[in-house]
C-alpha positions, 0 to 999 in steps of 0.5 A, spaced: 381 586 917 377 586 911 369 587 912 366 580 907 358 581 905 354 577 900 348 581 896 344 574 893 342 576 885 341 570 881 343 571 874 348 577 874 350 578 868 354 585 868 356 591 873 358 596 875 360 602 880 357 609 878 362 614 877 361 617 884 362 609 886 356 610 891 352 605 888 353 598 884 349 597 878 347 589 877 344 588 871 341 580 871 335 576 866 330 579 871 333 587 870 336 592 874 338 593 880 342 599 884 345 597 892 348 603 896 355 602 896 355 604 903 350 599 907 349 595 900 343 595 901 339 596 895 336 602 893 333 601 886 329 595 882 326 595 876 324 588 873 325 591 866 331 588 861 335 592 859 342 588 857 349 593 856 350 595 849 358 597 848 360 596 855 355 600 859 348 600 863 344 604 864 343 607 871 336 607 874 332 610 881 338 616 885 343 614 878 337 615 873 340 615 866 347 615 868 351 611 863 354 606 867 360 602 864 360 595 866 364 588 867 360 582 863 360 576 865 366 571 863 362 564 860 367 562 860 369 562 868 361 563 869 363 569 874 364 577 874 369 580 877 369 587 879 376 591 884 373 600 885 376 604 891 383 604 889 384 597 889 380 597 896 374 594 895 373 587 891 367 584 888 365 577 885 360 575 882 358 567 882 352 563 883 348 568 884 352 571 890 356 577 889 362 577 895 364 584 897 370 585 900 370 591 903 379 593 906 378 599 908 373 598 913 
């Protein structure tokens, strides 16, 4: 049975996994946050605005300086959808909430 978690983050514009998939970088209108994909706890936060450029965001905290490929907000649907771990991890952002569905748990 899939595990479902909810992360409350307002104003998300993009998100993406680091190369190891241990961390999720979330870029919002209020800065950047990094979440552990093991616990889904936020492990780093930087309020400085740093929007993605060319499809990449720059990591902070445990992924400091790493260029992370990100999926940006689809302003037509007002959603961000992202998958990882060979499709077993699905994330969707809408209206201030990232819904995490982990099929591997």
